[in-house]
C-alpha positions in Angstrom: 10.4 11.9 -7.0 7.7 10.7 -9.4 5.5 7.8 -8.3 5.3 4.8 -10.7 2.1 3.3 -11.8 1.8 0.0 -9.9 -0.7 -2.8 -9.7 -2.5 -3.7 -6.4 -0.4 -6.9 -6.0 2.8 -4.8 -5.9 1.4 -2.5 -3.3 0.3 -5.4 -1.2 3.9 -6.8 -1.3 5.2 -3.4 0.0 2.6 -3.4 2.8 3.6 -6.9 3.9 7.3 -5.9 3.9 6.4 -2.9 6.1 4.7 -5.2 8.6 1.0 -4.7 7.7 -1.3 -7.6 8.5 -4.3 -8.7 6.3 -7.3 -8.5 8.5 -10.1 -9.2 6.1 -11.4 -8.8 2.5 -14.7 -7.2 1.7 -15.5 -7.7 -1.9 -12.6 -6.4 -4.0 -11.0 -4.4 -1.1 -8.4 -5.9 1.2 -8.2 -4.3 4.6 -4.8 -4.3 6.2 -3.8 -3.3 9.8 -0.5 -1.4 10.4 0.3 -2.3 14.0 3.3 0.2 14.3 1.0 3.2 13.9 -2.3 1.4 14.7 -3.9 2.3 11.4 -6.2 0.6 8.9 -5.2 0.7 5.2 -7.7 -0.3 2.5 -6.3 -1.5 -0.9 -8.7 -1.9 -3.8 -7.8 -5.1 -5.7 -9.1 -4.4 -9.1 -7.7 -5.2 -12.6 -6.6 -1.6 -13.0 -3.6 0.2 -11.5 -3.6 2.1 -8.2 -4.3 5.8 -8.8 -1.6 8.2 -7.8 -3.7 10.0 -5.2 -4.6 6.8 -3.4 -0.9 5.7 -3.6 0.3 9.0 -2.0 -2.3 8.7 0.7 -1.2 5.1 1.6 2.5 6.1 1.6 1.6 9.0 3.9 -0.3 6.6 6.3 2.8 4.4 6.4 5.0 7.4 7.3 7.3 6.7 4.3 9.0 9.1 1.9 8.6 8.4 -1.8 12.2 7.3 -1.9 11.7 4.8 0.9 8.6 3.5 -0.8 10.4 3.0 -4.1 13.3 1.1 -2.3 10.7 -1.3 -0.7 9.0 -1.7 -4.1 12.3 -2.6 -5.8 13.5 -5.1 -3.2 
């Protein structure tokens, strides 16, 4: 499946639905903690969209398939 172009705010909503906790913000980057897998996920909160390589990397860290990610994004 093809990944959509999304804004950082949309990605943050998906992370929160998945159970990630905002730990801190350093400049324009928000650092989330994913307790289920004990991982740190960094999201750049810029005016631009999230690039597809970074989005794929974050989806992989969350142990989600593209289809599962798209379902979380829609709901």
